[in-house]
One Martini backbone bead per residue (centre of mass of N, CA, C, O) as a GRO file, in nm:
protein
   55
    1MET     BB    1   0.095   0.035   0.022
    2THR     BB    2   0.036   0.375  -0.080
    3PHE     BB    3   0.127   0.697   0.030
    4THR     BB    4   0.005   1.031  -0.014
    5GLN     BB    5   0.134   1.350   0.008
    6ASN     BB    6  -0.048   1.674   0.043
    7ILE     BB    7   0.141   1.967   0.045
    8VAL     BB    8   0.054   2.301   0.084
    9VAL     BB    9   0.254   2.592  -0.006
   10PRO     BB   10   0.254   2.898   0.033
   11HIS     BB   11   0.344   3.125  -0.239
   12GLU     BB   12   0.530   3.301  -0.440
   13GLU     BB   13   0.607   3.369  -0.769
   14HIS     BB   14   0.935   3.418  -0.709
   15TRP     BB   15   0.974   3.141  -0.630
   16THR     BB   16   1.166   2.877  -0.607
   17THR     BB   17   1.209   2.551  -0.587
   18ALA     BB   18   1.388   2.571  -0.341
   19ASP     BB   19   1.200   2.744  -0.161
   20ILE     BB   20   0.970   2.530  -0.153
   21GLU     BB   21   1.139   2.292  -0.039
   22LYS     BB   22   1.210   2.434   0.221
   23ALA     BB   23   0.915   2.475   0.322
   24LEU     BB   24   0.853   2.171   0.337
   25ARG     BB   25   1.076   2.090   0.540
   26GLU     BB   26   0.985   2.280   0.768
   27TYR     BB   27   0.709   2.160   0.799
   28ARG     BB   28   0.789   1.865   0.862
   29ASP     BB   29   0.980   1.926   1.104
   30GLY     BB   30   0.765   2.075   1.278
   31SER     BB   31   0.568   1.831   1.294
   32GLU     BB   32   0.754   1.626   1.416
   33HIS     BB   33   0.828   1.780   1.674
   34GLY     BB   34   0.545   1.797   1.786
   35TRP     BB   35   0.486   1.495   1.810
   36ASN     BB   36   0.725   1.430   1.995
   37LEU     BB   37   0.630   1.601   2.232
   38MET     BB   38   0.357   1.469   2.280
   39PHE     BB   39   0.475   1.174   2.336
   40MET     BB   40   0.661   1.252   2.568
   41GLY     BB   41   0.430   1.359   2.749
   42LEU     BB   42   0.265   1.094   2.758
   43LYS     BB   43   0.489   0.917   2.881
   44GLU     BB   44   0.528   1.082   3.138
   45LEU     BB   45   0.233   1.060   3.240
   46LEU     BB   46   0.233   0.747   3.259
   47GLU     BB   47   0.494   0.722   3.453
   48THR     BB   48   0.421   0.986   3.672
   49GLY     BB   49   0.134   1.160   3.646
   50GLN     BB   50   0.303   1.396   3.500
   51ILE     BB   51   0.399   1.724   3.371
   52SER     BB   52   0.673   1.937   3.330
   53TYR     BB   53   0.547   2.069   3.090
   54LYS     BB   54   0.348   2.390   3.066
   55GLY     BB   55   0.419   2.609   2.819
   0.00000   0.00000   0.00000
């Protein structure tokens, strides 16, 4: 089974292909970081009953 991701990055007309690819990488990296933080917090909550990071 193959999954296709369609991420639309708003951009200006003068952006190069490299600019758009950079924006896509930054979006992906930011999303991955957010998911990692969420699951680390969930793991801590399950192990200790509380979360040390309060935002």
